[in-house]
C-alpha positions in Angstrom: 70.3 -19.8 -108.2 73.0 -22.3 -107.2 75.7 -20.3 -109.1 74.6 -17.1 -107.4 74.7 -18.7 -104.0 78.2 -20.1 -104.7 79.4 -16.7 -105.9 77.9 -15.1 -102.8 79.7 -17.5 -100.4 83.0 -17.1 -102.3 82.6 -13.3 -102.0 81.9 -13.6 -98.2 84.9 -15.9 -97.6 87.2 -13.7 -99.7 86.0 -10.6 -97.8 86.5 -12.4 -94.5 90.1 -13.5 -95.4 91.0 -9.9 -96.5 89.4 -8.6 -93.3 91.4 -11.0 -91.1 94.7 -10.3 -92.8 94.0 -6.5 -92.6 93.3 -6.9 -88.9 96.4 -9.0 -88.2 98.8 -6.8 -90.1 97.2 -3.7 -88.7 97.7 -5.0 -85.2 101.3 -5.8 -85.9 101.9 -2.4 -87.4 100.3 -0.6 -84.4 102.3 -2.9 -82.0 105.6 -1.9 -83.8 104.7 1.7 -83.5 103.8 1.3 -79.8 107.0 -0.3 -78.9 109.0 2.2 -80.9 107.5 5.0 -78.9 108.0 3.1 -75.6 111.7 2.7 -76.4 112.1 6.4 -77.2 110.4 7.2 -73.9 112.8 4.9 -72.0 115.8 6.6 -73.6 114.4 10.0 -72.9 113.9 9.1 -69.3 117.5 7.9 -69.0 116.7 4.3 -68.2 119.8 2.1 -68.0 120.2 -0.3 -70.9 118.6 -3.7 -70.2 119.2 -7.3 -71.2 116.4 -9.8 -70.7 116.7 -13.6 -70.6 113.7 -15.7 -71.7 113.9 -18.8 -69.5 110.4 -19.8 -68.3 111.7 -22.7 -66.3 114.6 -20.8 -64.7 114.1 -22.6 -61.3 114.4 -26.1 -62.7 118.0 -26.7 -61.5 119.2 -28.4 -64.7 122.2 -27.9 -67.0 120.3 -25.4 -69.1 119.7 -23.3 -66.0 123.4 -23.4 -65.1 124.1 -21.8 -68.5 121.6 -19.1 -67.7 122.9 -18.2 -64.2 126.6 -18.4 -65.3 125.8 -16.0 -68.2 124.1 -13.6 -65.8 126.9 -13.9 -63.3 129.4 -13.0 -66.0 127.3 -10.0 -67.1 126.9 -8.7 -63.6 130.7 -8.7 -63.4 131.5 -7.3 -66.8 128.5 -5.1 -67.4 127.4 -3.8 -64.0 125.7 -0.8 -65.5 123.2 -3.0 -67.4 119.9 -4.0 -65.9 119.3 -7.7 -66.0 115.8 -9.2 -66.3 114.7 -12.8 -66.3 111.3 -13.8 -67.8 110.1 -16.8 -65.7 107.0 -18.9 -65.3 107.9 -20.1 -61.8 105.1 -18.3 -60.1 105.5 -20.1 -56.8 109.1 -19.1 -56.3 110.1 -15.6 -55.0 113.2 -13.8 -56.4 115.0 -14.5 -53.1 114.1 -18.2 -53.2 115.3 -18.5 -56.8 118.6 -16.8 -56.1 119.0 -19.0 -53.0 118.4 -22.2 -55.0 121.0 -21.0 -57.6 123.6 -20.9 -54.8 122.6 -24.2 -53.3 122.4 -26.1 -56.6 125.2 -24.5 -58.6 127.3 -22.7 -56.0 126.8 -19.4 -57.9 126.5 -16.2 -55.9 124.4 -13.7 -57.7 123.7 -10.0 -56.9 120.2 -9.5 -55.8 119.4 -6.7 -58.3 118.0 -9.1 -60.9 114.5 -8.3 -61.9 112.1 -11.2 -62.4 109.2 -10.8 -64.7 106.6 -13.5 -63.9 104.7 -15.0 -66.8 101.3 -16.5 -66.1 100.7 -18.4 -69.4 103.5 -20.9 -69.1 101.0 -23.7 -69.5 101.1 -23.0 -73.3 104.5 -24.6 -73.3 103.6 -27.9 -71.8 103.8 -30.8 -74.2 100.8 -32.5 -72.6 98.5 -29.8 -74.1 99.4 -30.9 -77.6 98.9 -34.7 -78.1 99.2 -34.1 -81.8 101.5 -31.6 -83.7 103.4 -31.2 -80.4 106.4 -29.2 -81.5 104.2 -26.9 -83.6 101.8 -26.4 -80.7 104.6 -25.7 -78.2 106.3 -23.3 -80.6 103.1 -21.4 -81.2 102.5 -21.5 -77.4 105.9 -19.9 -76.9 104.7 -17.0 -79.1 101.7 -16.4 -76.8 104.1 -16.5 -73.8 106.5 -14.2 -75.6 103.7 -11.6 -76.2 103.0 -11.6 -72.5 106.7 -11.1 -71.8 107.1 -8.3 -74.3 104.0 -6.4 -73.0 105.3 -6.8 -69.4 108.8 -5.5 -70.1 110.6 -4.2 -73.2 114.4 -4.9 -73.1 117.2 -3.5 -75.3 118.8 -6.9 -75.7 116.7 -10.1 -75.7 118.4 -13.5 -75.2 116.5 -16.8 -75.5 118.3 -19.4 -73.4 115.8 -22.2 -73.6 115.4 -22.8 -77.4 112.1 -21.1 -77.9 113.2 -19.7 -81.2 109.6 -18.7 -82.3 109.9 -15.8 -79.9 112.8 -14.2 -81.9 110.7 -12.6 -84.7 108.4 -11.1 -82.0 111.2 -9.4 -80.0 113.2 -8.5 -83.1 110.6 -7.2 -85.4 107.8 -6.1 -83.1 109.8 -5.1 -80.1 112.8 -3.8 -82.0 115.2 -5.6 -79.7 118.7 -6.8 -80.5 118.3 -10.6 -80.2 120.5 -13.6 -79.4 119.8 -17.3 -78.6 121.6 -20.1 -76.9 120.5 -23.4 -78.5 120.9 -26.5 -76.2 119.0 -28.8 -78.6 117.4 -28.0 -82.0 113.6 -28.2 -81.9 113.8 -30.2 -85.1 116.9 -31.9 -86.5 118.0 -33.8 -89.6 118.0 -36.9 -87.4 114.3 -36.5 -86.8 113.6 -36.2 -90.5 115.8 -39.3 -91.2 113.9 -41.4 -88.6 110.6 -40.5 -90.2 111.9 -41.4 -93.7 113.3 -44.7 -92.4 110.0 -45.2 -90.4 111.9 -45.9 -87.2 109.9 -46.1 -84.0 111.3 -43.6 -81.4 110.0 -41.2 -78.7 109.3 -38.6 -81.5 108.0 -41.1 -84.0 105.3 -43.4 -82.6 104.7 -46.9 -83.9 101.3 -46.1 -85.4 102.9 -43.4 -87.6 106.0 -45.4 -88.4 104.0 -48.4 -89.6 101.8 -46.4 -91.9 103.3 -45.2 -95.3 100.6 -42.5 -95.6 101.1 -41.2 -92.1 104.9 -41.3 -92.4 104.6 -39.3 -95.7 102.3 -36.8 -94.1 104.5 -36.4 -91.0 107.5 -35.9 -93.3 105.7 -33.0 -95.1 104.8 -31.6 -91.7 108.4 -31.8 -90.4 109.8 -30.2 -93.5 107.3 -27.3 -93.3 108.0 -26.9 -89.6 111.8 -26.9 -90.4 111.4 -24.1 -92.9 109.4 -22.1 -90.3 112.0 -22.8 -87.6 114.7 -21.7 -90.0 112.9 -18.5 -90.7 112.5 -17.7 -87.0 116.2 -18.4 -86.5 117.1 -15.8 -89.1 115.8 -13.1 -86.6 118.6 -13.8 -84.2 121.5 -11.4 -84.4 123.8 -13.9 -82.6 123.4 -17.7 -82.5 125.2 -19.7 -79.8 125.2 -23.5 -79.6 126.4 -25.8 -76.9 128.2 -28.5 -78.9 129.5 -29.4 -82.3 126.6 -31.9 -82.6 124.0 -29.1 -82.1 126.1 -26.7 -84.3 126.0 -29.2 -87.2 122.2 -29.6 -87.0 121.5 -25.9 -86.6 123.8 -25.1 -89.5 121.8 -27.6 -91.7 118.3 -26.5 -90.6 118.9 -22.7 -90.3 121.3 -22.7 -93.3 123.7 -20.6 -91.3 126.8 -21.4 -93.3 125.3 -21.3 -96.8 123.5 -18.0 -96.3 126.5 -16.2 -94.8 124.2 -13.8 -92.9 124.2 -15.8 -89.6 127.2 -17.6 -88.1 126.9 -20.0 -85.2 129.2 -19.7 -82.2 130.1 -22.8 -80.2 130.0 -21.9 -76.6 130.4 -25.0 -74.4 128.2 -25.0 -71.3 129.9 -24.1 -68.0 131.0 -27.0 -65.9 132.4 -26.5 -62.4 135.6 -28.4 -63.4 138.0 -26.4 -61.2 136.3 -27.2 -57.9 135.6 -30.8 -59.0 139.2 -31.4 -60.1 140.4 -30.1 -56.7 138.4 -32.8 -54.9 140.1 -36.1 -54.1 139.3 -39.0 -56.4 137.3 -41.9 -55.0 139.5 -44.8 -53.9 140.0 -47.4 -56.6 137.6 -50.4 -56.5 140.6 -52.7 -56.0 140.8 -51.4 -52.4 137.6 -53.1 -51.5 134.3 -51.5 -50.4 131.4 -50.7 -52.6 131.6 -50.3 -56.4 129.6 -47.1 -56.7 128.2 -46.1 -60.1 126.6 -42.7 -60.4 124.1 -41.2 -62.8 123.3 -37.4 -62.9 120.5 -36.0 -64.9 117.0 -34.5 -64.6 114.2 -37.0 -64.3 113.0 -36.5 -67.9 112.0 -39.2 -70.4 114.8 -38.4 -72.8 117.5 -39.1 -70.1 116.5 -42.8 -70.5 116.9 -43.9 -66.9 115.1 -47.2 -67.7 118.0 -48.1 -70.0 120.3 -47.6 -67.0 118.2 -50.0 -64.9 118.1 -52.6 -67.7 121.9 -52.2 -68.0 122.2 -53.1 -64.3 120.0 -56.1 -64.9 122.3 -57.2 -67.7 125.4 -56.5 -65.6 124.1 -58.8 -62.9 124.2 -61.7 -65.4 127.8 -61.3 -66.3 129.6 -60.5 -63.0 130.1 -62.8 -60.0 127.8 -62.7 -57.0 130.6 -61.3 -54.9 131.1 -58.4 -57.3 127.4 -57.8 -57.7 126.9 -57.5 -53.9 129.5 -54.6 -54.0 127.8 -52.7 -56.8 125.5 -49.7 -56.1 123.9 -47.4 -58.7 123.0 -44.0 -57.3 120.7 -42.0 -59.6 120.8 -38.2 -58.8 118.5 -35.8 -60.5 116.0 -32.9 -60.2 112.3 -33.0 -60.6 110.5 -30.1 -62.2 106.9 -31.1 -61.6 104.5 -33.9 -60.6 105.1 -35.8 -63.8 108.8 -36.0 -63.0 108.1 -37.2 -59.5 105.7 -39.9 -61.0 108.6 -41.0 -63.2 110.8 -41.6 -60.2 108.0 -43.6 -58.6 107.6 -45.7 -61.8 111.4 -46.3 -61.9 111.4 -47.5 -58.3 108.6 -49.9 -59.3 110.7 -51.0 -62.3 113.6 -51.6 -60.0 111.5 -54.0 -57.9 110.3 -55.7 -61.0 114.0 -56.4 -62.0 115.0 -57.2 -58.4 117.4 -54.3 -58.3 116.1 -52.5 -55.3 119.0 -53.4 -53.1 121.5 -52.1 -55.7 119.9 -48.9 -56.9 119.2 -45.7 -54.9 117.4 -42.5 -56.1 118.3 -39.1 -54.8 116.0 -36.2 -55.9 116.7 -32.5 -55.8 119.8 -32.7 -53.6 122.0 -29.7 -52.8 125.3 -28.9 -54.4 127.2 -30.0 -51.4 125.4 -33.4 -51.4 126.1 -33.7 -55.1 129.9 -33.2 -54.5 129.9 -35.9 -51.8 128.2 -38.4 -54.1 130.7 -37.5 -56.9 133.8 -38.0 -54.8 132.7 -41.4 -53.5 131.9 -43.0 -56.9 134.3 -44.6 -59.4 132.1 -45.1 -62.5 129.6 -42.6 -64.1 126.6 -43.6 -66.2 124.8 -41.5 -68.8 122.2 -43.0 -71.2 120.5 -40.2 -73.2 120.5 -40.7 -76.9 121.8 -37.7 -78.9 122.4 -35.7 -75.7 123.1 -32.2 -76.9 126.2 -31.9 -74.7 126.4 -33.7 -71.4 127.3 -31.5 -68.4 126.9 -34.5 -66.1 129.4 -36.4 -68.2 132.0 -33.6 -67.9 131.4 -33.3 -64.1 131.9 -37.0 -63.6 135.1 -37.0 -65.6 136.4 -33.9 -63.7 136.0 -35.6 -60.4 137.8 -38.7 -61.7 134.9 -41.0 -62.6 135.3 -43.4 -65.6 132.2 -42.4 -67.6 130.1 -44.8 -69.7 128.0 -42.6 -72.0 125.8 -43.0 -75.0 127.5 -43.4 -78.4 125.8 -40.3 -79.9 125.4 -36.5 -79.6 127.8 -34.4 -77.6 129.5 -37.1 -75.5 130.6 -38.8 -78.7 131.4 -35.7 -80.7 133.1 -33.5 -78.0 133.8 -35.2 -74.7 134.8 -38.9 -74.7 137.8 -40.3 -76.6 138.0 -44.1 -77.0 141.2 -44.5 -79.0 143.9 -46.5 -77.4 146.5 -44.4 -75.7 144.2 -41.5 -75.1 141.0 -43.2 -73.8 139.2 -41.1 -71.2 135.9 -43.0 -71.0 133.6 -45.6 -72.7 130.7 -45.3 -75.1 127.7 -47.7 -75.5 124.3 -47.9 -77.2 122.2 -50.6 -75.6 122.0 -52.3 -72.2 124.3 -55.1 -73.3 127.0 -52.7 -74.4 126.6 -50.7 -71.2 126.8 -53.8 -69.0 129.9 -55.0 -70.9 131.6 -51.6 -70.6 131.0 -51.5 -66.8 132.2 -55.1 -66.5 135.4 -54.2 -68.5 136.1 -51.3 -66.1 135.8 -53.5 -63.1 138.1 -56.1 -64.7 140.8 -53.5 -65.5 143.9 -53.4 -63.3 144.3 -50.4 -60.9 147.0 -48.8 -63.1 144.9 -48.9 -66.2 141.9 -47.5 -64.4 144.1 -44.7 -63.0 145.4 -43.8 -66.5 141.8 -43.4 -67.7 140.7 -41.4 -64.7 143.7 -39.0 -65.0 143.1 -38.6 -68.8 139.5 -37.8 -68.1 140.4 -35.1 -65.6 143.0 -33.5 -67.9 140.5 -33.3 -70.8 137.8 -31.2 -69.2 139.5 -27.8 -68.8 138.0 -26.5 -72.1 134.5 -27.0 -70.5 135.2 -24.9 -67.4 133.0 -22.1 -66.1 135.9 -19.6 -66.9 136.1 -20.7 -70.5 132.3 -20.4 -70.8 132.4 -16.9 -69.4 135.1 -15.8 -71.8 133.3 -17.3 -74.8 129.9 -16.0 -73.9 131.1 -12.4 -73.2 133.2 -12.4 -76.4 130.2 -13.5 -78.4 127.6 -11.1 -77.0 129.9 -8.1 -76.7 128.8 -6.8 -80.2 125.2 -6.8 -79.1 125.8 -4.5 -76.1 128.0 -2.2 -78.2 124.9 -1.3 -80.2 123.3 0.2 -77.1 126.3 1.9 -75.6 126.2 5.7 -75.8 
């Protein structure tokens, strides 16, 4: 009796599994056929070719958004016959409001013929929804959002500009689109795997996991399985663009771009408004008296590590004279995406009071492009603290305006931007608050001529990161995608 019952349950489970797989693959097959017919109808109706950008947070005002809008601006100039669509989850922002903010924040003037497709399921991307298996949860959530996007509008060319690579198989296989992606930061990197192996406590590897051999081993298996899935999704991109040599190295390793020979990464540095910034007058040298202004630019996100900047200021106070300290002012400029970011600003203000820094630190939130330029041209030193920053647009902007940058000794700033060798130094690199404080103190102690040499070297080194260079590289990279749809 027991054997018969077991066999019955195995039969039922087996039948259920077959039924589920049949339903899933049947749905995928019918979806493919549906979108194939939809594409044929569009061509028959003479619809102009269309490129769609997947950027659910297009109104955030950060460096990633600058890449998006500069890419669209370049396409509007080079490919005026193409229709441009942006998938966005910013439901409370009208198209006119979004375009107006682009002009205010980035000084980019766009044509108003961009079509915005509003996505209502962006909540599936929020990390807070996934207290465990966060990157897997967000990646699968992006697929649900991608389904909504694909049903709402079927493009000819699909470009993911936020790093949601799990949407690539959906648009490539199901939608039949030509696909591309611009990777700002790999979802998983070899560094993350190494930190789990070494059981190092970080933002992505909590102490409870790092202290447990069993949990560390389980997480390593999870990461490796996710990396394989991430690599598989990346293989559906016809063109892969990365924003720095650091990102390129990690994507090549995870996606096996070089070894497979089927996918090649293209390094396309993010657009920085270097021409306008270099045309601005440099701030007076600190030897001329007045405040010693230090400036930090970056979204108010945890990974930007603003607390490290505040701790660096606390350390700096211990090693400079009272007269110098009274002249020092740190101005932290950044954008807030949501209520969580605004709460972080409040927490940092409380941290300032705890460290007795409130008279020497100022926060500026969501300021305009013109205000940003005024802040830049009145500051001598720039501060950037994110570990393994994928590139560092704020670092480049500071150097272009003539700041002496102190950035984290990792990621893009170390690999692509800042040079510390004697004779060609254009900035400083540091890791912890002590190194940051010493670097700032060293800058203050330098003579005016030495500071001027570094500032001029910084300015002359940023031309390769200009908006013009980005547009050339971007258009050259995506041109083959558009040729496939040119009659």
